[in-house]
N, C-alpha and C positions, 0 to 999 in steps of 0.2 A: 436346639442344635448346638453342639459344642464347636470350638474352633477346630479347623483342620488345615493340613498343609497341602501344597500343590500335589505332592505324591499321592494324596488320598482322594484326589478328584477324578471322576470319570465323566466325560462329556460325550453323550450319545444322542444322536438324532434318529428318530423312528420315521422311516420313509416307506413309501410303497403306494400301490394303486388304491383308489377309493374302495371302501368296504372291505379292506384287508383286516380291519379291527385294530388299528393303531391306537386310537383314543381309548377304547376299552382295555387294550393291553396296558396302557399307561395307568389306568385306574387300578387294574389288578396288581401292578408292581407297587404303586403307592400304598395300597391297602396291605399287601403282604409285608412291606417294609415298615408299616406302622405310621405312615404319614397322613393317612385318612382313616377314619373310623369304619367306613364302609365304602365299597366301590360305587361310583355313580353310574348312571345309565344314559347312553346316547339317546335312546328312545324317549326317556323322560326329561331330557335336557338338564341332567344333574351332574354332568362330569366336570372335573376341575378344568380341563383344557378347552372344552367347547362352551365358553361362557357368553359369547357374543349372541345377541338376539337372532341374527340371521343364521348363525350356526345351529342354534336350537331349532329354528324353523325348518331348515334344510336337512338337518341331521348329518351334516358333514363338516369337517374342519375347513375353515376358509382362510386361516392364517396360522403361522407357527406359534405355539404356546410353550412357555418354559415352566417346568416344575422341578422340584428337587426332593430327594429323600436320602436317609442315611441307612446303610446296611453293612454290618460286620466291620465297622470302623472306616468305611468309605462313604464319601459323599457323591451321589449320582445326580448330575444335571441331565434331565431328560427333555428333549425338544420334540413335541408332537407336531408333525407337519401335515399339510393338506395332500390328499391323493388325487383330487380331481384335476385333470389336465389344465383346466383354466386357471388354477391357482398354484401352479408349480413355481411361479416366481417367488412366492413366499418360502417355498421349500428350498430352492437353490440359494436364496439369500441367507438363510439361516445355517446352511451347512458349514461355512467357514468358522463357525463357533465351536465345532466339535472335533474330536480325534476319530471317533468311530461312527460309521453310518450303518445302522441296523435296518436292513431291507425286510419289511414284513410282507410275507406272501400268503395269500388266502388259499388254504388247503383245498377249497372247493373249486376255485376258478384257475389256480395255477399262475404261471408267469404271464403278466399282462403288460401293456405298452408302457405304463409309468414305471413299472418294476424294471424293465429293460433300460429306460432312459436314466434313472437314478443310479443303477449299477454301472452303466457306461460312464456317467459323469464322475462317480466316485473313483472308478479305476483310472480315468484320464487325469484326475487331480491328485492321485496318490493318497487317498484316504484309506484307513483300515476299514474293512467291510466284514459284516456278518449277515447271515440270513436267518430270519425267524419265521418258521412255518406256523401260522396261527390257525385256529379252528380245526384242530386235529381230531376233534370228537364228532365232526360232521359226518352224517351217515353216507353221503355221496362222495366222500373223499377217497382218493387212492394214493396213499402216501408213498409206497415204493415207486409207483410210476412218476409221481411228482419229483422225487429225488433224482430219478433218472433224467427227467426234464431239466432240472437244475444243473446236472452235470453236462448235459448236451448244450445248454445255452450259455452257462457261465463258467464251465470248466471242471475238470476232475479234482481241482484243489478245493472244491466245496465239500467239506467233510463234516458229518454229524458229531457233535459233542454229547448229545443224548439222543435217545430213541423212544418213540411212542410205544406204549404197552397197553394191554387190555382194551383194545379198540379206542385208543385215545383217552382213556380215563386217567392215565398217569404217564410219566416218562421215567426212563431209567438212565442214570448217568453213565457216560462212556469215557470220561476223562479222569475224574478224581477217584472214582470207586467203580471200576469196570468189572462187574462180576455177573450181572443178570443176563438172562436170555429173553428174547422177545420173538413174537411171530414175524416181526419186521426183519430182524437181523440179530446177530450176536453182538452184545456190548463189547466183548473182548475183541472181536474182529474190527469194530469201529474204532476202538481205542488204538489198536495196532496201526490202523491206517493213519490216524492223526499223528502218532509218534513217528511213523516212518516219514511223514511229510515234514515234520518239524526238524528232526535231527539231520535232514539233508543239508541244512544250512550251517551245521556245526560239526566240523570233522572230529574234534575230540569227543564230543557227545556221541557221535556216530560210532566211534571205536568202543566206547563204554557200552552202548546199546548192543552192538554185535557180540560183545563179550558176555554181558549179563542177561540179554534177552528182554529186558524191560528197563524203563527209567522212571523213577518216582516223579510225580507231577511237579514237586517243588523245583526240581532241577530243569524242568521244561519251560519255566516261566520266561527267561530271557530269550531263548530261541523261538518260543511261541510268539513273543512280541515282534521279533525280527521277521518271522514268517508273515505276520499280519501286515507289517509296514511294507514289505516287498511284494505283497499280493500273492505270496506263495501258498497261503492258506486262507480260506474263507470259511469260518465255522458256521455250522448249521445247527439251530436249536429248534425244538418242537414245543408248542404250547397250545393251550386253550384258554384264552383270556376269560371266556364265559364261565368255565368250571374251575379255573385255577390250576389245571394240570400244567406242570412244567414251569409255573411262575417262580417258585422258590429256586428251582434249578437255574432258571434264566438270571435271577438276581445274583446268584453265586458266580455265574459266568461273567456277568458285567462287573462285579466287584473284584473278582480275583484275576480275570484274564483280559478284560478290556484295557487298553493302554491309558496311562495317566498323561497329563500334558508334557511331562518330561520324556515320555517313551514314544508318543505318536510321531508321525512324520511332521517336520517343522512347517508351519504355515507360511506360505510365500507372500512377500510384499515387494513392491517396486519403490525405488528411491529416485524420483524424477530429478533430483539435484545431481545425481550421478549418471543421468541418461535414462531414456525410456526403458531400456532393456536391463538396467541394473537391478538384480534381485537380492533382497536381504531376508534373513530369517531371524526374527526376534527370539531371544532365549527366555523361557519362562522362569526368570529369576527375579528376586526382590531388589531390583536395581532402583534406588531412589532418584537417580539422575535421569533415567530414561524410561519413563512410563509410556507404554503403547497399548492402546485398546482400539477395537474395531466395532462400530455400531452396525448390528445386523438386523435390527428391528426398531421401527418407530411407531408409536401409537399416540392418540390423543385421548386423554382421560379427563372427564369433567371435574375431577378433584385435584389431580396433580398436574394437569395441563399436558403439554407435549412431553412424552416419555421416551428416552432413548435407551434401548437395551444393548449392552455391549459385552464382548468377550475381552478379558484382560489377557494380553499376550506377554506383557513384560511389566515388572514393577508392582508395587502395592498401592492401592487407591483407598483413601479414607475420607472422612467428612471434611477435613481441612485441606485436602489436595486442591491445588490450582491447576486447571487443565485448559489447553488450547484446543480449538476444533479446526482441523486442517491447518491452513496458513493464517488463521485468525490472529490478529495482533493483540487482542484483548482477552485475557484468560477469564474463566468463570470458576468460582469456588463450588465444590461438589455440594456441601451443605447437608443434603439428605441422600443417602445411598440405600438402594433397595435390592433385595433378592425377590424373585418372582415365584409365586405359587399360583399359576393360572392368572386369574384377575386380581389376586391379592398382592399388594406391595408391602413386603415385610422389611421394615427398616433394620439395617445392620451397621456395624461399626466400620468394616473394611472389606476389601476384596483382594485375594492373593492371586499371583499369576496362575492362569488357567481357569479362573472363576468367571462366572456370568453374573453381571450386576446391571442395575438400571439407575438413571438419574433423571429427574423431572424438572420442568420449567426452564429449559435451556432452548431458546428459540433457534439458535444457530445449528443445533444438532440435526443431522439428516441421515438417511440410509447410506451406508458405506463410508460414513465420516470416520476419520482417525482422530482419537483423543490422545493427547500427549502433553508433557510438561516441559519440553525443551524444543527450541527452534531448530535444533539439529534434525528433528523429524518432520519439518514443514512439508517436505516433498514426498513423504511416505504414502503409498496407496496400496489397496489390496491388489493382488496379482492373479486372482482366479478368473476363469473365463466369464464372458459376458452372459447375462441372463437372456432368456428367449424374448424376442421382440414382439410386442403386441400388434396384431394385424387386423382385428375386427374393430371397426369404429362406428361411432354415431355422432352426427352433428347435434349440438345441444345449446339451448338458450333458455333464459329465465321466462316462465310463462307470464309473469306479472312484471310490468315496468316498474323499476325501482328496486327489484330484487337481484339486479346484476351483481352487486358487490357480495351479497349473501351467497350467490352461486359460486362466485370466484373463490370465496373463502372456503366453502365446502369442498370444492374441487382441489384447492391447494392442500387441504388436510388429507383428502382421500389419496391423492397421488403421492403425497409425502409418506403415507403409510404403506402403499402398495408398490413394489418395485416394477411391476408390469402393467400398471395403469398410467397412461401417459396422456397429457393434454397438449394438443396442437392448436396453435392460433395461426389463422391466415387472414388475409384481408376480407375474405368472404364468410367465413364460419369458424366456430369453435368446435373442435372434434375431440371427443373422448375415445381413446383407443385402449382395447383390452385384449386378453388372450382368447376370448370366446364369447358367445352370446350369453352364457350364464354369468360369466364375469361382469359383463356390461349390465345385465339385469340387476345383479345384486348391488352394483355401484349406484344405479339409479334409485333402487329402494332405499339405500342409505342416505342419499341426498334428500329424499322425501321424508323418511322417518326420523333420521338422526339430526338433520340440519333444517328440516321444515321448509324446504324450498321446492316449489312446483316448477317443472321444466317442460319444455316442448322439444321434441327430437324429430329428426329426419335422417335418411341415409346420407352419408357424407360423400364428398368427391373422392375418387380413387387417388392415392398419393403417387401420381406419375412423377417422373423426373425428366430433366433434359440434360443432354451432354453433347460432346462433339466427337467427330470421328477422325479429324486430322488437325494439324496445326494451321493457324492463320494469323495474319497481322491485323491490328486495329489501330485506329487513330481518331482523335477528336480534338478540335481546337474550340475552347469555350471563350467567347469574347463578347462582352456586354458593356455598353456605355450608357449611362443614365443621367448625364449632366454633371455629376460629381465624380467621386472615385469610381472607376470602372471595375470590371471583373475580367481576369484573363488567366487562362491555364490551358496548356496543351500537353497531351499524353500520347506517347507511342507505346504499344504493348503487343504481346503475342499470347495467344491462347493455345494450349496443348492438351490432348487427351491424356487422362491417367487411367490406371486399371480400375475395374469395377470395385466399388466400395472404398476407394482411396479418399474420397471427399474433395477438399479444395486445398490448393497450395498457392500462396502468393510469394513471388520472388522479386526482389529489388535489384536490378542490374543497371541502374542509372549511374553514369559516371560523369565527372566534370562539373557537377552541380547544375545540370540542366534542369532538374527539378530539385529544389532545396530539400534537405533532409526533413525539415519540419512539415513539408507538404506530402511526403510519402504516405503517412497514415491516412490522410484525406483521400489520396488516390485509392488506397486499399478499401476505405469505407465506401467509396462510390462503386468500386468493383463488387463488393459484397452486396450492396443494394441491388445492383443489376442481376447478380446471380440468384438472389432470393426471390425476385419477381419473375424471372424467366423471360423468354422472348418468343420462342417458337409457339408455345400453347399456354404460356402463363404459369408453368410449373418451375420449381427451383432447379437451378443448373448445378450439377455436381460432377465429381470425378474429372476435374480440370485443373490445370496449372496456368496461372496468369503471370507472365513475366513482363514487368515494366522496364523498358530499356532506354527510353528517351523522352524528351519533352522540352518545353520552353516555359519560362516564367517572366513576369514583369516586376521590376523592383517596387512599383507602387500599386499596380492594379491586381496583382496576384493575391488571392485570399484562399482560405480553406475551402469555402463553398465552390470556388472556381475549379479546384482540382477534384472535389467530389463529383461535380457534374461531368468534367472531362473524363475521369476514370470510368464513370458509369456508362457514358455513351461510347467510349473507345472499346470497352469490352463487348458491348452489344454489336458494334460494327464488326469486331473480329468473330464473334460467335456466329453470325449469319453467313460468314465466309468458310466456316470450319466444318461443313457437313453436319449440321445439327440434327439430332434424332431424339425421339422420345423413348424413355424407358418405362417399363411397367414392373410392378412388384410381383415376384413369383414366391409362392408359399409352398412349404412342404406339408402335405396332408397325409395323415394316417387314418384310414377308415377301418373299423372293425365291424364285420357283418357275418351273419350266418353263411356257411360255405355255399349254400345253393343260391345265394344272392350275388356272388362275386362277379358273374358275367354282367348283371344289370349295373353294378357299381362301376366296373371298369369302362363299360360303354358310356355311361353318363359322364364320367370324368374325361373321356376322350372327346365328347362333344363340347366340353368346356376348355378345350385346347390343353388338356392335361397329359402328362407323360408318366406312364406307370413305371415305377422303379423296382418294385418287389411285392411279392405276396408271401405271407408267412402263416402257416397253420397255428391256431391257438387252442387252448383248452376248450372243451365243450362244443366242438364242431364249428368254432368261429375262425375266421380268417382275417388277418390284418393286411390291408392293401395300402402301400405307400406310393405317393405320386407327387409330382411337381405341377402346380396349376397356377395360372395367373390369378391374382387376388380379385381382379375385376369380374371374374367368372364365378365367384363363390358367394355372391350376395344372398342367394335364396337356397343355399345348399342344405341348411338344417331341415327346412320343410321338405325338400326334395328327397333327402335321405330317409326321413320318417315315412314318406309315401312309398319309397321303394322297398323298404324293409319291414313295414308294419310296426315301426317304433323299436325294432330290435337292434338297429345300427347305432354306432357312436363314432364320433370323429374328433380329431384335434388337429390344429395346424399352427405352424410357426414360420416366421420369416426365413427365406432362403437367400434370394439374391434378386437383382434387377436384370431384365433382358430387354432388347429392343422390341417395340410393339410392331405388329404387322403394319405394312405401308398403308393399307386402307384405313386402319384405325388412326394412324398418325395424321393422315390428311383430314379426317373428320374432326379430330380434336383441334388441329391447327386452324381449320376453317371456322370453328366455333369461338376462337379466341378473339377478343376485342381489346387490344392494348390501350392503356390510357395515354393521353397526350404527353404526360410527363415521361413515359417510357421511351 
């Protein structure tokens, strides 16, 4: 591969529901571009992107994979992402690395739940979008009806750049050389629709168009890019990755019409030094003073160790570059710089703005890390929305005594690679949380096969939370005399409720030195200890503000431990006076079932205290039911859904919010709680 400039780069993520054919489509693109000698097969486990043993076993992508190819003087970085709902964390984590999100739709099944979610995410975050309808040669596909469905769901701005012909055996171009006729529609009609949409954003071009009746494609490039950036146009392309129909046409669209890093909407970052809301947009220029790169994928390789994959947003990185990780004080030297081709790490000399590169054996690197070469960027962070929260959990422990450290090491690596695999530690158990049961199962398989650790598991406790409903005052005087120097600390404080999801806020309003400044952190430490342990039923306390406004100290006997104890017991005193309640996690559930089973599903969800929000018809006679359900009621849902639908149903869920638990359940949980004497 020869050297290329930022203007020559095209960064595209292929996203969409499972079984849309994304991985096979990448194989076809690589083969047609000459990057591989023959396309691999998902069924045979020979694809470039699905190289992980579990991916080969399950025949599904489980993490994002980066590959590249050159076509007509352009360098295409393609990211193949998972389509299973349980692994969408990997998909959303990778999207900040690209300008264009290509949503792949299965011509047989139409628009599915993941398709909707990624299109909505891309629109909300102002990414350029396009739709690729794959499997157009399938006998049971109805492409005109599917295009109508795309218009209904995603808008009339979704316009085809090519059209299928000969029952999906080939496609005809509607943008560059619009002359053919198809059973589907006229290429000239489709061409006119695209031009009409594009010229609306350029008054001068509109005048030329009205005068001449047509505009040559070369003059449409800039307004075409503007239409993509503003969401005024969503191109639709048709392909069959299996037969190769439309692959060359798709490559031409990606190379000629997809925006380069200078043309796409700028990627937003926050500068915490200038305030939480201060947004900055790095410019993809070769600025040697201000390199900025974002780590969107981390993996552990037995040969290169911990590998961080990053998108360069500003500056040029080479083997001699010294980089900091976030606010790290000690830089690391890049040493070896890689570009990725699936599981292959191909060493390269440098990376220009807009490029995707990787560096290995840097322990400090983590997901969402910012790499930079100037302390001016110490406070820079990604500004895109949060990833979905993992809600399905399992308590886990080593099966063999002495394997605890091996288990912790394995879990540390797995959670470091997976943005939606989270480890929670409590005094009672270690809980591994994931997006769904399949996500958990594969994590446990990797612990056993990859890290050779046997584990024992059991259902975890539901992550209830405690909070208050009104403000209240608290006080505690800690006084202890043991013969020598004593302990003394007195704290007056107030606890106040905050909105749901606000977390915890500590406010120091002590005046006159009643509590010396050096002891305020000790008071906060004691408060945090109390909030972490809970008081009503032993669950963490959150969505509260604690205001310390008074106290006393002793010039000799006051110590840090005195104010830790006083702070802890003062906030517990206030908490019990402030109308304490328990909160339970509510999850947003989407269940897809055959239409005739909707009544059974809604009835079952209602029995679980669920609230039905919406029902939407899907392709193939399926219906998507959306509901809000308490997480504690979902423990056996997978088996129940299988029983109700004969295995034809599927569901996904994500965190929504917390709500007060019913009084009877609160009384039951509070009665079961046995606080320690220390509390």
